[in-house]
C-alpha positions in Angstrom: 0.0 0.0 0.0 1.2 3.5 -0.8 2.2 5.3 2.4 -0.4 7.8 3.7 0.1 11.1 5.5 0.3 10.7 9.3 -0.5 14.3 10.5 0.3 15.1 14.1 0.3 17.9 16.6 3.7 18.4 18.2 4.7 20.1 21.5 7.1 22.8 20.4 7.8 25.3 23.2 7.0 25.7 26.9 4.5 28.6 27.2 4.6 31.3 29.8 0.8 32.0 29.7 -1.8 30.6 27.4 -0.6 28.2 24.7 -0.1 29.8 21.3 -0.9 27.8 18.2 2.1 27.6 15.9 4.5 28.4 18.7 3.6 26.3 21.8 2.2 23.6 19.5 2.8 22.9 15.8 0.6 21.0 13.3 2.8 18.8 11.1 1.5 17.1 8.0 4.8 15.9 6.6 5.2 12.3 8.2 3.9 9.3 6.3 3.2 5.7 7.3 2.8 2.4 5.5 -0.3 1.0 7.1 0.2 -2.5 5.7 3.9 -2.9 6.5 4.8 -0.8 9.5 6.3 -3.1 12.2 4.1 -3.8 15.2 6.6 -5.8 17.3 3.8 -7.5 19.2 1.6 -4.4 19.5 -1.2 -2.8 17.6 -1.7 -0.3 14.8 -4.3 2.3 15.8 -6.3 4.8 13.7 -7.2 7.8 15.9 -11.0 8.5 15.9 -11.4 11.2 18.6 -9.2 13.1 21.1 -10.3 14.7 24.3 -9.2 18.3 25.0 -9.0 19.0 28.7 -7.7 21.8 31.0 -5.1 19.5 32.6 -3.2 19.4 29.3 -1.7 22.8 30.2 0.0 21.3 33.2 1.9 19.0 31.0 3.4 21.9 28.9 6.2 22.4 31.4 9.9 21.7 31.9 10.4 17.9 32.5 12.4 18.7 35.6 9.3 20.0 37.3 7.7 16.9 38.9 3.9 16.3 38.9 1.4 13.5 38.9 1.7 13.1 35.1 4.7 13.3 32.8 5.5 16.5 31.0 5.1 16.7 27.2 8.4 16.2 25.3 9.4 18.9 22.9 9.2 17.8 19.2 7.0 14.8 20.2 3.2 14.6 19.7 0.8 15.7 22.4 -1.2 13.0 24.0 -4.5 12.8 26.0 -7.5 10.5 26.4 -8.6 9.3 23.0 -10.7 6.7 21.1 -9.0 4.7 18.4 -9.7 1.8 16.1 -7.5 -1.2 15.8 -6.4 -1.7 12.2 -3.8 -4.4 12.7 -2.9 -6.5 15.8 -0.2 -8.8 17.0 -1.6 -8.8 20.5 -4.0 -11.4 21.8 -5.9 -8.6 23.6 -7.2 -6.9 20.6 -8.6 -7.8 17.1 -8.8 -5.6 14.0 -12.0 -3.6 14.2 -11.9 -3.3 18.0 -12.3 0.2 19.5 -10.2 1.2 22.4 -9.8 4.1 24.8 -6.7 5.3 26.6 -4.0 7.9 26.3 -3.5 8.4 22.6 -0.9 10.5 20.7 -2.2 13.4 18.7 -1.5 11.8 15.3 -3.7 10.0 12.8 -2.1 6.6 13.2 -0.1 5.2 16.0 1.8 1.9 16.7 1.3 1.0 20.4 3.2 -1.7 22.2 1.9 -0.9 25.7 -1.4 -2.6 25.0 -2.2 -3.1 28.6 -2.7 0.7 28.8 -5.6 0.5 26.4 -9.2 -0.5 27.3 -11.5 -2.3 25.0 -14.8 -0.3 24.5 -17.9 -2.4 25.2 -20.4 -0.2 23.4 -23.5 -2.3 24.1 -25.7 0.8 24.1 -24.4 1.9 20.7 -23.3 5.3 22.0 -21.3 7.8 19.9 -17.7 6.9 20.3 -16.8 10.3 21.6 -19.0 9.8 24.6 -16.3 7.5 26.0 -14.2 10.7 26.4 -17.0 12.6 28.2 -19.7 11.4 30.5 -18.9 7.7 29.8 -15.2 8.2 29.9 -12.5 10.0 31.9 -14.6 13.1 32.6 -17.5 11.0 34.0 -15.1 8.8 35.9 -13.4 11.8 37.6 -16.8 12.9 39.0 -18.0 9.4 39.8 -14.9 8.2 41.6 -14.7 11.4 43.7 -18.3 11.0 44.7 -18.1 7.4 45.6 -14.8 7.6 47.5 -15.2 10.8 49.5 -18.9 11.8 49.9 -21.1 10.4 52.6 -24.5 11.5 51.1 -26.7 13.4 53.4 -29.9 14.7 51.7 -30.6 18.3 52.4 -26.9 19.3 52.6 -25.6 22.1 50.4 -22.9 21.4 47.8 -21.1 24.0 45.6 -19.6 22.9 42.3 -17.3 25.2 40.3 -17.1 24.8 36.5 -20.4 23.1 37.0 -21.3 23.1 33.3 -18.0 21.3 32.3 -18.2 17.6 31.8 -16.7 16.7 35.2 -18.7 19.3 37.1 -22.0 18.5 35.3 -21.8 14.8 36.2 -21.0 15.7 39.8 -23.9 18.1 40.0 -26.3 15.4 38.8 -24.9 12.8 41.2 -25.4 15.4 44.1 -29.0 16.2 43.0 -29.8 12.5 42.7 -28.6 12.1 46.4 -30.9 15.0 47.5 -28.4 17.8 47.9 -29.1 21.5 47.3 -26.6 22.4 44.6 -25.0 25.7 43.9 -22.9 25.8 40.7 -20.9 28.3 38.8 -20.2 28.6 35.0 -18.7 31.2 32.7 -21.5 32.1 30.3 -25.2 32.4 30.2 -25.5 29.4 27.9 -23.7 27.3 30.5 -25.9 28.7 33.3 -29.0 27.7 31.4 -27.6 24.2 30.9 -27.0 24.0 34.7 -30.6 24.9 35.3 -31.8 22.3 32.9 -30.0 19.5 34.9 -31.6 20.6 38.1 -29.1 22.9 39.7 -30.8 24.9 42.5 -28.7 28.0 42.1 -26.7 28.4 38.9 -24.8 31.6 38.2 -22.3 33.2 35.9 -19.1 34.0 37.9 -18.1 36.6 35.4 -21.2 38.8 36.1 -21.9 37.8 39.8 -19.4 37.5 42.6 -19.0 34.0 43.8 -18.8 35.2 47.4 -22.0 37.2 47.1 -23.9 34.2 45.7 -22.7 31.8 48.4 -23.5 34.3 51.1 -27.0 34.8 49.8 -27.9 31.1 49.1 -25.8 29.2 51.6 -25.9 30.9 55.1 -28.8 28.8 56.6 -27.1 25.5 55.5 -23.6 26.5 54.7 -21.7 24.5 52.1 -20.9 21.1 53.6 -19.3 20.0 50.3 -17.3 21.9 47.7 -16.1 20.2 44.5 -13.4 22.5 43.2 -12.2 22.6 39.7 -10.7 26.1 39.6 -9.0 27.1 42.8 -8.1 30.9 43.1 -10.7 33.4 44.1 -13.5 30.9 43.8 -11.8 28.6 46.3 -11.3 31.5 48.7 -15.0 32.4 48.4 -15.9 28.8 49.1 -13.6 28.6 52.1 -15.4 31.6 53.7 -18.8 29.9 53.2 -18.0 26.3 54.2 -19.7 24.7 57.2 -17.4 23.7 60.0 -15.8 20.3 59.3 -16.9 20.5 55.7 -15.2 18.7 52.8 -13.5 20.2 49.8 -12.6 17.8 46.9 -9.8 19.5 45.0 -10.1 18.1 41.5 -8.4 20.9 39.6 -6.9 24.4 39.8 -7.7 25.7 36.3 -7.5 29.4 37.4 -3.8 28.9 38.0 -2.9 26.8 34.9 -1.9 29.9 32.9 -1.0 32.4 35.6 0.5 32.6 39.1 -1.3 30.5 41.8 -3.6 32.2 44.2 -3.6 31.4 47.9 -5.5 32.5 51.0 -6.1 29.4 53.1 -6.5 30.4 56.8 -10.1 29.3 56.7 -9.0 25.7 56.4 -7.7 26.0 60.0 -10.5 28.1 61.4 -13.2 25.9 60.1 -11.3 22.6 60.6 -11.9 21.6 57.0 -10.9 18.5 55.2 -9.4 19.1 51.7 -8.8 16.0 49.6 -6.6 16.2 46.5 -7.9 13.9 43.9 -6.5 12.1 40.8 -9.1 9.9 39.1 -6.6 7.3 37.9 -5.8 6.3 41.5 -9.3 4.7 41.7 -9.7 2.8 38.4 -9.2 -0.5 40.1 -11.8 0.2 42.7 -14.6 1.9 40.8 -14.1 1.5 37.0 -16.3 -1.7 36.6 -19.0 -0.1 38.7 -18.8 3.1 36.7 -19.4 1.3 33.4 -22.3 -0.6 34.9 -24.0 2.5 36.1 -23.1 5.6 34.0 -23.4 4.5 30.3 -27.0 3.2 30.8 -28.0 6.5 32.4 -26.4 8.4 29.6 -28.0 6.3 26.9 -31.4 6.8 28.5 -31.0 10.6 28.8 -30.8 10.5 32.6 -27.3 12.0 32.6 -26.4 14.9 30.4 -23.4 17.0 29.5 -22.8 19.8 27.0 -20.7 18.4 24.1 -18.7 20.4 21.5 -17.1 18.4 18.6 -14.3 20.0 16.6 -13.7 18.4 13.2 -10.1 17.8 12.1 -6.8 17.3 13.9 -5.6 20.5 12.3 -8.0 22.4 14.6 -6.7 20.8 17.8 -4.4 23.7 18.6 -7.2 26.3 18.7 -9.4 23.8 20.6 -6.7 23.6 23.3 -6.7 27.4 23.7 -10.5 27.7 23.8 -10.6 25.2 26.7 -7.8 27.1 28.6 -9.6 30.4 28.1 -13.1 29.0 28.8 -14.5 30.2 25.5 -15.7 26.6 24.6 -19.3 25.9 25.3 -19.2 22.2 25.9 -16.9 19.2 26.5 -14.4 19.6 23.7 -13.5 16.5 21.6 -11.5 16.7 18.3 -13.0 14.3 15.8 -9.9 13.1 13.8 -11.6 10.5 11.6 -14.7 8.5 10.9 -15.0 5.2 12.5 
């Protein structure tokens, strides 16, 4: 077979603020690959179908000497993140040609993978769109579900606050809290996102760009102060939550998006005064404990329309760079997935 183009998005330069397409990252259409003859060495040849664009990708755009929970991107190498791919050829007993898998996938059209144990076979018994395994039925839904199952002791009538509530992680957490009988306050960055939050049952949904988080929490939380805060942003929002937490409340720190592209923001004395528990959280720590349960519970709810998120599909790998920037700046309106190819 004649070699085909194997377009990719490379990490090119460590940014000091927001990523800049063409500088921080570079779209490269020059490589080719012979799909019939490329050596697999016991692995699989994958065709990339869809790639998730998430805020945490900014944290990987750093110097490799700076340690964190996930490895830094390597300059001149493709970006990677959660993705869905189709197996074209296989020398592994785990996968057959035609299988669909989900896992950390490089930002390139075709990839040879030897670490097959890092890939998960998709069991799509509800015939869901494949990109849903990157959203509510994938890593974003898992993040919310695992945090809820591991740390929350549900108490109907308690008040929970969720920042970035209209994002895929936040929206799933909001719906789990409402299902458990919580009063839910949630923030978002646009009126469209606020309307979505209302549509999934959020009791108090507000635009943090037009209303001060502290004012909203003081108005709607003083009788039953926030017992639970699911934090995706840190910064001033975290400070406002700290001032409005009930004594002995729980904060699940899932992300600090407000500091990904700027200096961190800290004012944490309320942790002491209110004797709070703050639990840092990385979803992958809990795959072994909750993943099977997650796939039994969440995809059926999503398929039946009982669990919803906002979804924004971007067509073409060449548009991944701009999609990354939109997620960092919050100008996206839904869970962003880049559709690389048809299945």
